[in-house]
Backbone bond lengths (Angstrom), bond angles and torsions (degrees), N, CA, C in turn:
res aa  C-N    CA-C-N  psi(-1)  N-CA   C-N-CA  omega(-1)  CA-C   N-CA-C  phi
1 M - - - 1.435 - - 1.511 109.12 -
2 F 1.304 118.43 -36.59 1.506 118.73 176.31 1.587 109.95 -59.97
3 L 1.294 116.45 -45.94 1.447 116.93 -179.40 1.488 111.95 -59.50
4 T 1.337 117.37 -48.99 1.484 118.56 174.39 1.483 110.35 -53.80
5 M 1.236 122.58 -44.90 1.494 127.18 -174.16 1.531 104.82 -64.16
6 Y 1.346 121.21 -42.96 1.415 124.57 -176.65 1.586 110.63 -66.58
7 I 1.411 115.22 -43.26 1.430 119.61 -177.15 1.501 108.29 -66.53
8 A 1.256 117.79 -29.46 1.509 119.10 -178.53 1.484 110.64 -91.62
9 D 1.317 118.59 6.01 1.454 124.48 179.46 1.512 112.67 57.63
10 G 1.353 117.43 44.02 1.440 123.30 -177.52 1.492 110.93 -102.59
11 A 1.322 112.78 169.03 1.503 123.98 178.32 1.499 108.79 -107.56
12 G 1.341 117.76 -10.43 1.546 121.70 -179.72 1.491 107.48 -167.06
13 L 1.324 115.34 156.16 1.429 120.92 179.43 1.571 108.79 -150.89
14 A 1.288 116.60 128.81 1.531 122.20 174.18 1.425 109.79 -91.41
15 A 1.372 119.52 149.80 1.408 122.42 179.14 1.538 113.54 -59.48
16 N 1.348 118.58 -36.86 1.404 122.21 -175.55 1.624 111.29 -69.72
17 Q 1.333 114.70 -16.81 1.497 118.18 174.92 1.430 112.06 -68.35
18 V 1.349 117.64 -21.62 1.502 121.37 -176.23 1.536 108.35 -116.14
19 G 1.253 115.78 24.06 1.534 117.77 174.19 1.481 116.97 78.44
20 V 1.385 116.19 15.36 1.432 122.19 178.54 1.574 109.87 -102.72
21 D 1.307 118.38 118.98 1.467 118.72 -172.06 1.543 109.16 -89.52
22 L 1.329 114.10 69.61 1.473 123.78 175.37 1.584 108.85 -131.95
23 R 1.253 112.49 152.83 1.485 117.13 176.59 1.501 108.79 -96.52
24 V 1.333 113.39 82.01 1.462 116.23 -178.41 1.576 104.68 -151.89
25 F 1.377 111.48 144.65 1.501 113.94 176.73 1.554 104.73 -138.38
26 V 1.330 113.26 156.37 1.491 122.90 171.81 1.479 108.66 -117.59
27 Y 1.314 116.67 158.49 1.486 120.98 -177.31 1.542 108.25 -150.86
28 D 1.279 113.61 149.48 1.490 124.24 168.55 1.463 105.81 -146.52
29 C 1.339 115.14 93.64 1.467 123.01 -162.31 1.455 112.42 -142.23
30 P 1.340 117.23 126.75 1.523 115.29 179.14 1.558 108.43 -81.88
31 D 1.360 116.49 158.64 1.452 118.71 169.97 1.517 107.92 -92.96
32 D 1.268 116.63 -172.73 1.434 120.22 -176.06 1.527 112.50 -73.47
33 D 1.277 118.23 -10.43 1.522 121.47 176.46 1.508 107.61 -95.69
34 G 1.328 120.77 1.85 1.460 120.57 178.96 1.504 114.93 86.85
35 V 1.363 118.02 5.47 1.433 120.32 176.61 1.496 111.32 -80.78
36 R 1.321 117.87 127.77 1.433 124.14 -176.69 1.511 111.48 -81.73
37 H 1.347 119.05 129.62 1.450 125.69 177.51 1.542 108.72 -116.41
38 V 1.285 113.69 119.29 1.434 120.81 -179.85 1.518 110.34 -124.24
39 G 1.404 117.32 132.99 1.460 118.82 179.49 1.476 115.69 171.98
40 H 1.274 118.40 -161.17 1.429 126.28 -176.09 1.425 109.97 -152.40
41 I 1.338 117.79 158.47 1.459 121.45 175.76 1.505 109.47 -148.58
42 V 1.344 117.21 132.53 1.503 124.48 178.03 1.488 108.14 -99.68
43 N 1.318 115.25 139.60 1.505 122.62 179.63 1.492 110.25 52.84
44 P 1.320 119.53 53.48 1.470 119.56 -179.32 1.580 110.76 -67.48
45 V 1.323 111.03 143.50 1.474 123.75 172.21 1.486 105.88 -129.98
46 L 1.397 116.02 118.41 1.409 119.58 172.71 1.517 113.95 -81.14
47 D 1.329 117.52 122.11 1.486 123.13 179.45 1.527 106.55 -59.41
48 P 1.402 117.77 143.97 1.397 116.09 168.34 1.510 111.84 -72.06
49 V 1.332 112.83 151.56 1.496 119.64 -178.55 1.429 108.88 -88.15
50 D 1.376 119.00 132.55 1.441 124.31 169.05 1.458 112.13 -61.18
51 A 1.395 114.19 117.51 1.508 116.09 -172.56 1.505 114.06 -64.15
52 S 1.386 115.58 -25.54 1.457 116.07 177.96 1.513 115.27 -74.22
53 R 1.321 116.85 -17.69 1.514 122.50 177.63 1.430 110.88 -111.17
54 R 1.295 121.12 4.75 1.557 121.44 -173.39 1.539 108.78 -81.88
55 R 1.314 113.29 131.80 1.484 123.09 173.27 1.504 103.50 -124.08
56 L 1.318 117.73 128.74 1.515 122.24 174.91 1.447 111.05 -92.41
57 L 1.294 113.73 143.61 1.483 123.87 174.18 1.523 103.58 -114.97
58 D 1.329 116.23 121.96 1.495 119.03 178.56 1.506 108.76 -106.62
59 D 1.350 116.37 81.93 1.499 124.61 -176.74 1.605 108.14 -113.87
60 A 1.255 111.25 165.01 1.460 121.00 178.84 1.505 110.88 -65.72
61 E 1.262 115.36 141.04 1.437 122.74 -178.76 1.562 114.33 -137.41
62 G 1.241 118.28 135.25 1.459 119.14 175.93 1.447 109.47 -121.81
63 C 1.385 117.65 -179.08 1.490 122.70 -178.24 1.462 108.48 -157.22
64 L 1.310 115.83 138.36 1.475 120.48 177.08 1.553 113.49 -65.67
65 S 1.362 114.43 -21.39 1.421 122.05 179.58 1.596 111.02 -85.76
66 V 1.297 113.86 -9.77 1.418 120.48 -179.88 1.516 108.53 -130.74
67 P 1.394 114.16 69.39 1.536 119.49 -164.79 1.472 109.61 -61.99
68 G 1.363 111.03 137.09 1.436 117.88 175.28 1.473 120.29 83.23
69 A 1.398 119.91 -19.15 1.414 125.36 -178.66 1.491 112.75 -89.34
70 T 1.363 117.97 132.58 1.376 124.13 175.81 1.490 113.06 -137.58
71 L 1.324 119.59 116.22 1.470 123.97 -176.18 1.541 105.70 -134.34
72 H 1.296 109.36 163.18 1.512 118.45 175.59 1.468 112.92 -78.68
73 V 1.321 119.04 131.89 1.431 122.49 -176.57 1.528 106.80 -136.19
74 P 1.317 119.90 120.77 1.420 121.84 179.51 1.604 109.52 -72.74
75 R 1.299 111.41 125.54 1.549 119.39 176.63 1.459 105.98 -133.19
76 P 1.367 116.11 155.80 1.462 120.08 175.47 1.509 110.13 -70.12
77 D 1.320 113.04 147.63 1.472 119.16 -176.67 1.541 113.06 -73.59
78 R 1.258 118.49 -1.63 1.511 124.75 -178.32 1.476 108.59 -140.51
79 A 1.368 118.22 138.43 1.426 122.21 176.92 1.569 108.98 -141.29
80 V 1.296 110.26 136.82 1.486 116.56 170.26 1.566 112.16 -120.89
81 V 1.238 116.89 124.85 1.482 119.38 -177.90 1.513 104.43 -119.96
82 R 1.401 113.61 133.65 1.448 125.16 176.61 1.440 110.40 -111.64
83 G 1.353 118.51 142.13 1.427 123.34 174.66 1.515 109.39 179.59
84 F 1.268 118.67 -137.85 1.477 124.94 -168.08 1.578 107.88 -140.15
85 D 1.340 114.02 151.19 1.457 116.87 169.45 1.509 106.77 -84.70
86 R 1.357 110.23 -175.34 1.514 115.40 -176.05 1.504 113.93 -71.60
87 D 1.361 116.13 -11.86 1.438 119.79 174.38 1.561 112.86 -100.65
88 G 1.277 118.71 9.35 1.446 122.01 174.87 1.472 113.12 88.08
89 E 1.285 116.96 2.55 1.575 119.56 177.09 1.509 110.15 -73.98
90 P 1.328 116.16 142.26 1.460 116.57 174.35 1.492 113.14 -61.25
91 L 1.356 115.12 147.53 1.438 122.47 -176.11 1.524 110.46 -142.98
92 V 1.275 115.46 133.38 1.469 120.86 175.54 1.546 106.95 -124.78
93 I 1.344 116.95 126.54 1.436 120.51 179.17 1.506 108.58 -119.46
94 E 1.305 119.06 127.97 1.431 120.48 179.53 1.482 105.97 -118.29
95 G 1.355 115.58 149.06 1.475 121.63 176.23 1.493 112.23 -153.84
96 T 1.319 112.29 157.44 1.443 119.91 178.77 1.527 109.08 -124.71
97 G 1.341 119.99 159.40 1.430 122.86 171.54 1.482 112.30 58.89
98 Y 1.244 118.83 -131.72 1.506 125.56 -177.19 1.526 113.94 -56.34
99 F 1.388 112.90 -43.11 1.438 120.12 177.05 1.476 111.58 -61.93
100 A 1.325 119.00 -43.26 1.520 124.61 178.43 1.526 107.37 -58.72
101 R 1.419 117.61 -42.25 1.357 118.88 178.62 1.498 112.42 -60.06
102 C 1.317 114.25 -45.93 1.491 119.46 179.18 1.540 115.26 -57.51
103 L 1.401 114.44 -42.31 1.385 118.46 -179.52 1.594 113.81 -68.38
104 A 1.347 111.49 -39.68 1.496 116.76 177.84 1.509 112.98 -70.63
105 H 1.366 118.12 -32.63 1.472 123.20 175.34 1.550 111.18 -65.04
106 E 1.307 114.77 -47.30 1.559 119.03 -179.15 1.510 107.12 -72.23
107 A 1.250 124.86 -31.47 1.462 123.16 179.17 1.488 106.31 -67.03
108 D 1.313 115.81 -44.21 1.478 121.07 177.19 1.543 109.18 -51.61
109 H 1.282 118.38 -54.34 1.460 119.89 174.95 1.461 115.55 -46.20
110 C 1.270 120.77 -46.24 1.450 126.82 178.27 1.507 111.13 -60.65
111 D 1.331 117.78 -26.61 1.418 123.81 177.65 1.539 114.22 -97.53
112 G 1.376 113.77 11.16 1.414 120.92 173.02 1.482 114.11 84.48
113 R 1.332 121.17 16.60 1.440 121.49 -176.81 1.502 109.08 -115.57
114 L 1.387 113.96 148.94 1.581 122.88 172.96 1.481 103.70 -111.23
115 Y 1.324 118.20 163.40 1.375 122.81 -174.04 1.584 109.81 -65.18
116 P 1.356 120.23 -35.25 1.464 117.84 176.38 1.498 114.28 -53.17
117 D 1.368 114.10 -27.52 1.507 115.23 -179.04 1.551 113.70 -67.28
118 R 1.326 113.71 -12.18 1.511 118.29 175.66 1.535 113.65 -94.10
119 L 1.290 116.97 1.88 1.413 125.31 -178.50 1.495 116.70 -100.21
120 S 1.299 116.69 162.41 1.527 119.26 173.60 1.432 110.49 -70.47
121 A 1.284 117.31 162.21 1.498 123.00 177.98 1.526 109.81 -52.27
122 R 1.257 115.87 -47.51 1.539 118.49 -177.99 1.535 110.47 -62.00
123 E 1.341 115.43 -43.54 1.523 117.54 177.35 1.523 116.80 -66.21
124 R 1.402 114.43 -33.04 1.510 118.51 173.31 1.492 109.84 -64.02
125 K 1.285 117.08 -39.13 1.512 121.11 -178.06 1.555 104.88 -64.81
126 A 1.401 119.24 -40.34 1.463 123.34 179.74 1.553 107.26 -62.39
127 A 1.280 118.60 -39.89 1.417 120.76 179.42 1.523 112.62 -64.88
128 L 1.308 115.95 -42.46 1.525 121.52 179.12 1.501 108.21 -64.46
129 R 1.391 119.67 -39.32 1.439 120.30 177.56 1.500 113.27 -66.28
130 Q 1.268 114.41 -42.69 1.532 118.00 177.04 1.564 111.61 -59.82
131 T 1.327 115.63 -42.87 1.430 122.13 176.17 1.547 113.56 -58.78
132 A 1.314 113.37 -46.90 1.472 119.51 176.81 1.451 114.00 -61.68
133 D 1.341 118.33 -39.32 1.405 124.83 179.28 1.560 113.71 -71.81
134 R 1.275 115.60 -32.68 1.508 119.90 -168.49 1.590 113.83 -114.87
135 R 1.388 114.21 -5.85 1.499 114.44 -172.09 1.487 110.12 -62.87
136 D 1.268 122.31 -48.01 1.532 121.90 -176.03 1.568 108.27 -56.55
137 E 1.332 117.90 -43.77 1.451 118.99 -178.26 1.472 112.30 -63.45
138 V 1.398 118.74 -43.20 1.443 121.59 178.00 1.474 112.24 -65.94
139 L 1.269 118.11 -44.86 1.521 119.92 178.07 1.467 111.79 -62.30
140 A 1.385 119.09 -37.64 1.382 120.33 -177.60 1.555 111.36 -66.69
141 R 1.305 113.88 -40.32 1.507 121.68 175.71 1.489 110.44 -60.59
142 R 1.357 118.27 -43.58 1.449 121.08 178.39 1.552 109.34 -63.58
143 A 1.309 116.21 -42.65 1.546 117.19 178.43 1.502 108.74 -60.55
144 A 1.325 117.25 -44.93 1.462 119.50 -176.26 1.569 110.44 -61.55
145 D 1.333 114.35 -38.94 1.528 117.62 176.81 1.580 109.17 -64.49
146 I 1.297 118.51 -41.27 1.448 118.91 179.19 1.534 110.12 -62.71
147 A 1.375 116.63 -45.07 1.387 121.00 179.61 1.575 112.05 -60.74
148 A 1.331 113.96 -39.76 1.529 114.58 177.60 1.513 112.52 -68.37
149 L 1.324 118.48 -29.07 1.472 118.69 175.86 1.452 113.47 -71.30
150 N 1.386 117.75 -32.45 1.440 122.70 -179.42 1.529 113.01 -83.13
151 A 1.292 117.71 -12.08 1.498 122.03 179.83 1.501 112.70 -73.81
């Protein structure tokens, strides 16, 4: 999964994005301080955010399953995901800023949601237009990256 994520130039990838019916995701994502976080989580559950402490960040978000589209999606500035590592040991991952966005985005995938599901109907249409306009370019770049790896 990491190789697939890197070829697609992603910061995270859920198993169901590549046709694997498991609740697991991998990530290689920096936080807002530039610290790189790399790992995985099995059976992730995103903690609900305390409404009294919640601060939303409305930043651009993209998705490997919606190639080429980038829209602003409000997400909490902090995320806590609970699950297990590959050996079945309990795991808690906390992130803020961009890393929180990554954790929430990938947890959404495990729950069957894409980021356009969080947008208004008009914004979803904009995402579909962007994908239609940029899809071939994005897929060609991914194919070139695969060819370079195989060379």
